[in-house]
N, C-alpha and C positions, 0 to 999 in steps of 0.2 A: 321471709326467712331469717333465722338468726345465725349469729357469726360464732364459730369456734375459735375462739382466740383465749391463749392464756400461756402461762409458763410452761404448762405440759404439753401443748401441741408441737408440730411440726415447727421448723424454724423457717418462717419463709423470707427469702431473701430476694428482695425486688431490686432490678437492676436495669440499667440501660445498657441494650447491646453495643458491645465495642467502646466501652468507656472505663479508663485507666483510672478513674478514681473510684469506680463502682468494683472493678477488679481487685484493687488494693483494700477495699473494703470488705470483699466477699473473703479474700484471703485472711484478713485479720479476725473476721467472724468465724470462720472455720478454724481457724487456730486456737480461739477462745472455746468454741461449742465441742469441739471433737465428736461429730455426730457419727451413728453407726453406718449409716448410709447416705448417699448425695443423689439427689434428683436433679436432672438438668433438662431444660426445655429443648426438645430435638427428636428427630423421627426414632422411634423404637428398633425399626429395622437395623439402626446404627449401632446398636449394643454390641455385637461380636467384633465391631471396629474400635470399639474403645482403648482396648489394650494397646494398640498401635501408637496412641498418642504418648505413652511412656517411651517409646523406642528413640533412642539417642539419634537416630537419622531422621526422626519427624522434627520439622523446622516450621513454625509458622510465619507466615499465614498459611492457612490450608484451608479445606472445605470439603464438607460432606457432600457428596454428589450422588444423586438419585436420578435415575432415568427410567422409563418404561422400557420394559423386555421386547415388547412387540413394536414400539416405537421410539429408538434411542433419542430423537430428536425432541422428545417429549422430556425436559430434565427440569431439575431444580437444584438449588445449592443451598448450603448453611455454612457459610464463612466463618471463619474463627482466627482471630488474630492473638500475638501473644497477650495483648493488653484487654482481651475481652473476658468478661468475668465467667462466663461459661467454660473456657479454656483453661482458666486459673482454677476453678473448680475440679474439673476433670483431672488436671494434673495433680493437685493436691489430694485427690481421693487415691487416685493410683500410686502416689508415692506413700501414702499411710495404708495400703491394704485395705481400702474402704471401699464396699460396693458403690458403684456408679452406674446409673440408667438414664436414658432419655424416656421422657413422658410425655411429648407433645403429640399431634395427631400422626398417625403413621403415613409414610411419603406415599403408600399405596393409594391411600385416600385424598391426601392432598393433590397427588398429580391428575386422578379421575376427576376431582373438582374442578381444578384448573382447565382440563380438558372440556368438561361440560359446560363451562364456562365460556370457552373460546367458541364452541359450537353454537350456544345460544345468542352470543353477541353476531355471530356470522349469520344466523337466521333472522335476527333483527333488522341488519342491513338489508336482507333480502326484501322482508315483508315492507320495510319502510319505505321501499321504491314504488309498492303498489298502494300506498296510503292505508295498509291495514295496522293498526296500532293495538291491535289484541293480542296478546302474548299467550293467551290460552291457558293462563295459570302456570307458574313457576314452581318446579319441582327441585327438592334437595335443600338441605339446610343453608347452602352458601347463599341461597336467594333470600331468606327469611330476614325479615326486618329491614330490608334496604329502601331507605328513604331517598335515595337519590342526591344526597347532600355529600359535600367533601367528608372524608372522615376525620374524627376530632384527633388534633395532636396535643397530647396532654402536656408535653414541656412548652408548648406555645401557651396554653391556657394558664400554666401555672406562672408562667413569667409574666405574662400580662397581667395576671391578678398581682403579682409582687410590684408590677409599677415597671416592669423592663420591656423595651420595644425589640430586644433581640434576645430570643430564647436561647440560642448558642452560648452566649455570654453568661447569660443567667445560669444556666447548667454549670459552666465551668467554674463560675464563683461559688455557687452553691455546694456541688459535688465532686467535680473532677479536681480541683485544687486545695480540697481538704487533706491535710496531712494528718494520717491516722497513727502515726508511730507516738505511743504516749496518751492517746484517747482511752480515757478510763472505761467508757462503754462502746465496745465496737459494734453493739446491735443499734445504737441511737441513730445513725444515718437512715437504717431500714427502717424502723418504727415511724419516723417523720414522714418518710416516702410513701410508706402504706397508708398511713393517715391522711396525705395528701390524695392519693391515688380514689381513697375509697369515698372522699368528697367528690370526687369528679364523677366516678361510677354511679353516685346517687343522682348526680345531675345529669349526666349525658348517656346511660344505660352502657351499652354496646359500644356508643361512640361510631354508630355508622361502620363498624367491623364485623359484620354478620358472620364471618367464619369464625370470629374469636368464640361465639358461645358454642361452637361444636369442637374447638380445641379444648377450650376449659372444661367442658365435660368430661373429654377423655383424659386430660390431666387430672381430674379429682378421681376417676375410677382407677389411675395407676396408683394415686396417692394412697388410696385406701388399700389397695395391694401391698404397697410398701409398708404400711401402718402394721397389717397384719403380720407381715414377717418380721419387721425391726422394732416394732413399736412406734412410739412417739420422738424417738431421739434421731430425726430425719431431717436433712437441711434440703430445702429447694431452692433452686436457682433458677427463678425465671424473670421475664420482663415485669418492672413494677405495675404495669396496667392490669396484669393478670392476678395480682396479690390480692385484691378484696373477693374476686372469684372462687380462688382456690379457698379461701377462709371462710366461705359461707358453707352452711351445713345445708347438704341436699339428699336424696334419697338415690341410691344406687339404681331404682327402677327408672327415676327420673333423668337420670344421665344417660342410661342406656337407650330410653326413648328418643333421646336427642340424637343419639348415632345410629338408631336404626335406619336401614336402607341405604346406607353410603355406597357411593359407587366405588368400586377398586380396580387396580390395574396391578399387573405382576411387575415389581421392581426390583432392580439390581443397585446396592450401593458403594460406594468406595470414597476413599480419601484421593484428593488431588490437589496439587499445589495451587495457592492463590496467589494473589499480591497486593501490595497496597494500592496501585493505582487502580486495580480493579474494585478495591473496598470503596473508593471516593466516588463510585457511580451507584446510582439506586438500583439495588438488586434484593434478592431476598434477604430474611433474616436480619431486618434493622440496619443493612450495610448503606451507603450513601453518605457517609461521614465526610465531612470536607477535607479534613487534614489527619488521615492515618499516621502519617509519618510524625508530626508533632504529637498525637495522642501516644504513640510508641514511645517517644522521649520522654513525654512525663510519666510514663509508666516505668520506664527501665532508669531513670535518673532520680536515685534515692535522696539526693540533696542537692542544693543549689542548681536548680533545673534551668533557670534562665542564662548563668555563667556558661553552663555546659552547653546550652543551645548556640549561644553567640561562639562559642569556640567552632561548633561544628559549621555553622555559616561561614566564617571567616577561612576554616581550612577549604571549603569548598572553592571561595572566590579565589582564593591563592592558587588552587590547582587551575583554574581558569585563566591566570594571568594577571589578575587584579592585584593592586597593591593595597594588603589590608595587614595592618600591625597589631600588635597587643594594645597599643593606645586605643586604638578603634574600637577592640572588644569592649574595653572598659568603660569607654564613652557610650556606647551602645546599650550595656547593662545599665549605666545610671540613668540614661534617656528612658529606657523601658520601665523602670522602676518608678520614676518620676511621673510618667505618663499613667501608669497604673494607680499613683497616690491621687493625681488630679482628678482621675475618671472615677475614684471611688470604689476600685477593685482590691480585693486583699492580696493578688498577687498578680503580675502582669501576664497578660495571656497572648493568644497568637497575636491578635490587633496591635497590641502595644509593642511585640518583639519585631513584627513586620513594619511597624512606623519607625522603629529606632534602625533598623537594618537600612531602611531605604534613605533615611537621612545621613546615617553615618558612614555606612560601608559602600552605599552605591551612589552617593553624590546626588541623591533626589531622583536618580533614573530608576523608570520601571523595568529596563531592559534587563540588567543583572538579577533585578529581584524576582523576576520571571523564572529564570534559572534555580534560585532560591526555593520557589514554590515547588517546582517541578521535580527536585531532586531530594530536597529535605523534607518540606512541609506535607507533599503526598507521598514522596518516596518511590524507589524502585526495587524494595524488596519482593523477591519470588521466593515462596516457600518450597520444602522439599519434603517428599514422600517415601518412605521405604519401600523396598522392591516386594516386601513381603504383602503390602496393599493388594487386594484383589482388583484385577483389571480385566478388561476383554482382551482376548490374544492379541488382536490388531495393535492394541497400545503396547503390550509386552513387546511385540516383534520391532515397533517403532522405536521403544526405548531402547533396544539392543543395538538398533542400527545408529541412532543418536548418539550413542557410546563409540560404537567402533569407527565413525567418521569423526568423532569429537566436535559435536556439533551440540552443544548444552543448548537446552532453551533456557532464554532468559526475558524478563520483563523489559529490559531496556532495548529500544531498537538499535540496531548495528547493521552496518555494510560490510557484506561478504563478496570478495572478488575471486572467481573461480577461473582456473586453467583448465581447459577440459583435455589437454595433453597429459595430464598428470592422472594418475589412477583414482586417487583420493578424492580430487576434486571432482573427476567425473561422476564417482559414486554419490558424491553430495550434489550433484547438478540432479542426476537420475531420481535421487529421494526427494528433492523439493519439487520436481516438475509429477512425480507419481502423487505427492500430496496435494499438488493443486487440481489433479483430475478427482480425486476424491474431496474436493471442496475442503479440506484442511488448509487454511491460507496462513500457514507459518512464514511463508517468504513469498515477496511480490518481486517480480523480475524489473528490473530498471536499466535505463540506457546505459550507465557506466563510463567508464573513460573509452575514448576514441580508439577504434581498432579496425583494421581493413580485413580481418580475418572473422571465422565464426567459432575460434576456440575459447573465446572469453565470455564470460556470464558475470554480470553485477546482481547480486540479490540485495534487499532489505529485510531483515529478520526481525520479528517480534513475535514471541510466544504470548498469547493472551489464555488466560484459564478457560475460556469458552470452547477452546480448540479440542479440549477432552470430550467435550459432548459431541463436537465434530467426529472426533476418532471412534466414540463409540457408535455414532451413527454410521458411519463409513463400514464398521465391523462386520453389517450386514451382508456386505459384500465379498467379504474373504478373511482370513485369519493371518493374513501377512500383507504388508503393503504391496507387493507385487501382484499377488492374487487379488487382491480387492480392487487395484487401479484396473486390473484386465478385465475385469468382471464390469466396473462402471463404465469403462470405455466401452466396451460390447453393447452395454445397454444404451448408453447415450447414442451410439451409431444409429441403432434401430428407431430411436424416437427424435432424432434430430428434424427441426422444423424447416431448415433450409439447408443448401448446398452449401453454402459458406458455412456453416456450423459444422459440416462433416469434415471439411477441408481443414478447418482450424482443429478438429479433433485430431485428425491424420497427423497435423504437425505436433501436437502433444504427445501423441503416441510416439512419434520419433524421438522427442526430445526426453521423454520419460523410459526410452527402451522398452516397449512393451511388444515383444514379437508376436504373441499370440493374439494379442488384440488388433494388431495392424492389417491382417489378411480381412477380418471381420469388417472392419472399418473400409477398406479398399472396397469390399464387394457393395457395401452400402453407397459409397461414392460413385462407383461406376453405374449402380442402378438409377440414382438420384440424376447423375449428369445425362445419362441417356435420355431421362424424360423432361428434364427441365430444358425448354427454349428460350426463357427470358435472357437473352443478352446482359442485362444489367446484373443479374445473380450469377451468371457464368464469370462476369469480370470481376465480382466481388469473390468469387471463391477461388480464382487463380492466384493471387498474390500468395496468400498462405499456402496452397500447395506447391509453389515454386521454392519458397523460403525452406520448406523441408528437405530438398533436396541438396540443400548447400552443406547438410550436416552428414553426407554419407561417408566422408574421410576422415572428418575428425571422430567420429562416434561409431564407424565402421558396421554401419547400417546397409542393408540391400535395398536401395531406393530405385532399381530398375522398374518395377511394375507401376509405382509411383510417377516416372518419369513419362512413361507412355499414356497414363491417364492424362497426366498434366499436358502432354503435346496434343491430344486430340481436343482437349478442353481449350488450349489457345487457338487451334485452328477454327473452332466453332466460333470462338470470339472475333476472330480476324474476318470471318464470312458474314457474322451478322452486325457488327458494329458500325457501319457504314451506314445502314437503312436507319439503326437505333439512334443515330445523331442527328436526324433530321427532325423537323417540327416540334423542338422543345422550347419551353418556356425558358426564362432566366434561372429558375432554380433546379430545372432539370438538367439545364446546360452545365451549370456548375458542378452538379453530382457527377454528370457523365464526365466531366473534365478529371475529376478526381478517380474515377473508375479507369479512364485513359491512363492516368500516371503510374496506377499500379498494374495494370496490364503491360505497359512498357517496361517497367521494371522486372515484373516477372518473366518476360520472354527473354530479357538480358541474362537472366540466371538459368532460363531452359535452354540456352543456346549449345553447351555442354553436354545436355541430356538428351540430345537427339542428334549425336553426331553422325548417324548414318546418311542423313540428307545433306546436299550440299549447299551452299550458302545461297543461290540462286531459288532453290526450292524448298528451302528450310525455313524455319518460322521467322527469322530475322527478315529474310525477304517478303516473306508475306504480310508481315507487321510493317515494314518499309513502304510496300504498295497501299496498304491501308492508309498510311500517314499522307501519303500524297495525295489520295483521292480526297480525303478530308480536308487537307489544306486549300485544295483547288475547288471544292464544292459549295457554290453561294447559297446553297439550300443549308447547311450547316450553320449551327450559331457561331457567331463570331469568336466567343472564348474558347471553343473548341478548334477552330481554324488557326487561331494564332497559337494554342498550345501544339499542335501538330506540326506546324511550320517550325517551330522552338525545338521540339524533340528530333525533327529531321537536321536542324541546323547542328544541335549538339553532338548529332551521331556522325556528322561528316555526310550525311547522303544529299545534302542540297549545300551549292556554295554560298559564298556571303552575297554574291550579287544577286542570286535567285531571292534569297531573304529578304533582301532590300526592295527587289521588284514586288514580292508579295504584301511587304508592308506597304510600299507605294499605292499597291491596287487597294489594299485595305482602307487606307486612309485618304482616298481619292475624294475630290468634293461631292461625289455623286453618292457616296456612302452616307446612310444616316450616323449622326454624332454617337448616339449611343451604342450601335452595331461596331463602329470603329473603336472606341473606347473598351468594348469587349474583347475585340481582337489583340488589342494592346495589352489589358489583364491577363490575357492567356499567352501572350508572347513573352512578354518581360516580366511576369509576375512570379512570384515565388522565390526558390533561392537562385542564386546566380544572374538573375533578371538584370540586376543594377550593374554588375559587372560587365555584361554584355554590352550596356549602352556606354560604359566607360570607356570600353576597349573599341568599339566602333563608331568612329565620327559620324558615319553615313546614317545606321539606324537613329541614333540621337539627333541628327539634324532632321531626320523624317519626322520624329516623334514631337520635337520642338516646332517645326514649322505647322504641325497639323493642330497642336494644342493652340499656338496662338492664331489660327485661323478658324476655331469653333466659333460659330455665330455667339453673339449674347444671350438670345433666346433659347439657345440649347445647352449653353455653358452649366446651368444650373443642374441639368439633366445626367452629365456626364461626369460631374464633379465627384459625386459619391463612389463611382467606379476609380476613378483616377485616384483617389485619396487610398482607397484600399489597394490598389497597385503599388503606389510608391511609399506608402507608409512602412510596408514589409522590409524595406532595404534597411541595413545597417547605417548608423549615424555617419561612418566614414565614407560610404559610398554615395550618401545624399550629398554630402559635403562637396566631394570631387566632382558629381554631376552639376551641381549650382556653380561650381567654377567654370565648368566647361562650357554651360549655357551662358554664363556672364561675358566669358571670352568670344564666343560666338565662332562659326566657321570662318576660316578664311574664303576670299574670294574664289568661286570655281572649286573649291573643295568639296564641300558636303553636295552641293549640287551637281556636280560633276559625276561623285562617286554615286549618287541616288539613282543615275541612269545607267550605271554598269560601266562607262566609259572611263571614268578615273582608276588610278591605281593607287592613290592615297598621297600622290605627290604634293597636292594642292593643300594638305593639313599640316598647317605649322604647329600644332600645339605638340611640344616634346612629349614623346613617351605614350601618345595616343593615335591611333591610325586604324585603317580597315583590317590589317593582318599584323601577324607578328613580327617583331625584330628578330631577324635571323641571327644576327651576331650576337646580339644579347641573350637570346635563348642558348644559343651554343655555348657561350661562357658559363653557364649554369651547369651544362651536363656533367663535366668532370667531378664538381662537387657532389652532384647527386649520387653519382656512382662510387665515389668514395664514402658518403654516408650509409650507401646499400651494402657495402661489401662486395662489391663486383668489379673491381679495379684490380687486375693481376699484379702479381709482385714486381715485375719489370716496370710496369706503367706506374706505381705507386712511387718507385724508386724515381723515376724520369719526371714525375710531374714537378716538383720545384724547378727544375731546368727548363721543363717545357713552358712554365709560366714566366719565367725569367725571358726566354726567346721569342715567347707571344707579345710580350712588351716590345721588343725591338723589331717585330714583324718578321723574324728569320728562324730557321730551324726545323727541324721535323719532329712533330709531335705524336705521341701515342694515346690515343682514347681522348683526343681534343680534336676540335675543329676551330682554328684561329679565325677571325675576321679578315685579317690580311694575311701575306706571307708568302713564301715560296715552299715549294717540297711536292712530295708526291702523295697520292690520296688513293684509297681503295674504295671509298664512300663518300660520294661529293653529296654536300648537304645542300640546303637552300640559301646558305650564308655565302659571300663572295670569296671566301679564303679557301685556302687548300692545306690538306695535310694527310697524316696517316691516322687513322683511328680504327678502332674494333667497334661493331656494332652491338647491339642489345644481347645478342647470342654469345658474347665473350664468356670464357671460362671465368666463374666467379672463383674471387680468392678465398682461401681457406681461413676459416675461424679461428680463434686461440682455442687450442685445446683439441682440433682436428674436425673434420667434417665439412660438408659444404654450408652453402647459406641456409637460414631458416626459412619458414614458410613466407613470412612476412616480406623478406628479400626478394623471393621469387614472383610472388603475387603483384608486388609493385614493378618488378622487372618486366614481367608479361604485360602488363599495362602499357609501359612504355614502349613496348615493341608493337602492341596493337595501335597505339596512338604515338608515333614518334614526335620528338619535339621539332618545331619549325612548321608542323601543320597548321593550317588554317582551320578555326572553327573552332 
């Protein structure tokens, strides 16, 4: 084949995608040549979308998104940044009223070839398992010429030929750092690059890029059509690797033969916003550049790029609270230029500027340097697309809701705190939960700041360009977010693999407020619960179901039917759990302990949902009886028996003496050491276990005596369990326990209490005993009431005098109980003092501006009423 190259042929501008030097060179060449038409590497289906590139609301980085109509998840992107040569060529053509077209292989063929390759790979994996290596002959142009070797990287080969070990640095020195202003021949860089690529193609052929043969055949056909319409006065902007193939003379029949039989799928294209962070990942159309922010700076900075870059870095570090002066900037510029001179580079590159910033502005630390890389070298830019760009109906509905709720998609991660008592925040929460059902993971629900209510949510938001594909894929379920989420929830309920999946889906439906989907989910839940007899799966399903009942008040949703199903599920768990806890190995017992904790929490939440039952016959009574059986049954694993005893103690269902008796039995000499250690892990492991030992000297004495009495040959077996139990405690708790053990119990103290006969009189450690110090507990109550706003006006006025009188031991106090003194009392507490006080049902004080106490005050006050101060356990 002979090459058609000459002054009268098309202007072939070979570039590297997303290269600022290439972009500047393309702009200079177009200004000098003034072609009648511009052809750009890209999918021809995008030609109708090209005029949108001139819209003032179109701000790069953006990308052409193509997806299959029958399978929106099958998609591909063509990203373009402000410094992309293709984008510069498109904008130049639109600004000068020059026709511009895409000439690459159509997206319909590209997506079909990708799908065929995936299916072929899946088939190879299946046949590989059976030892059959015969692929039966590959079909399709994409497989032709594949050698199984890694594809050739032309830039790496050229850099290695020039004696450079870093291809990126070589490319920057040769192309990106070239200053085009004043260059007498703007075509010289493209001629040199074309010559180099021609030499490479003669040696490597297609370079193990088999699909390039198909693409280049299509580009040659499109080039012939353009030459018939506009003549040879045409500029073609494409990857430099393709220039030799486009300059080669071939026949139209030969190119059509290459394209014959290509598969097709029906596709849709649109513009979508892209981000610099996404450009830094390996994806289609030559993306995967390491430093899009740096490249954007090189393209935008017409002069003194290093000085301007250092100024940006200084501004960022100042905003983060670091002291950076103008002297730092000057010294960093000098150091970067000196490093470039020493390393033989024409201009300081990213490596030189990074080294200078680390040494001068970051004091040699990589911690602030990581911030510079994240914010500037990579960048956080997110493009914008005008509303006139085509989009699926679901995307348009989502965009409208984002604007009405003032939730702008951003590439930078940010925290969002929502108060569900506010209409706007409640609507935001519904939108985010509906998107989660549709697998559009814009927001991630986090723990957030502590709150005793259910009216707060904390979200972590970050919009990724791939979410546009998820939205297009979710568009098959409906045209609005509400309708699509409803349909998707119903489908998930029908295909759920387990009962726990359905209960989690029910929770999501309530959070997303999908009233039409909830009945479908509830029917599936009732059917699956009636057929499932596995206690473990029932226990896994109950917590999520109970959590949903908390949202009835805040979200104004009807959870009556859900409460009935949850109550029935809880009763079945109570019936089957004792039998399911016998005969378990260590792993099974640990898993059952986790489930028991979840059921315990769930039944606590379900207490208000089954108000028609009395306490004796209700869920709490049934669950308490189950815990008593588990704690006393020897055939149950030690970790479960210990956990049951602990839950009963925390709920006040057993006295401290009974808990000490159960521990004494579990740690008796006849019990195997491993079983006793497991009981300790269940009883004092997890949250609050350390504080229980701190404040109960009898239990601590029992544990201490047992550990010191473990035989030497058994200690190595129980040590891992003990380490796992006590290593979970906070440092302060461990320090206090160590101090108590060092002091040791007083004579007759712990021993007497261990038998249940002592009352704590023998414990000499101040502040630590078997029960609460009633006088000290009573002293805290007035302050707590004042903080909660539950003190009456008269009481608030009397409190200073009451405190003064309490110090002297005389007088009558309101809403307090002094440890000593005289007077009258309407409610005698466990302390020794007397006085007049109002109980937890006292009328709350009015808040400023009118109204009673908020939900938080009522919640805490009800908790105080259920467990009044001074109660043991």
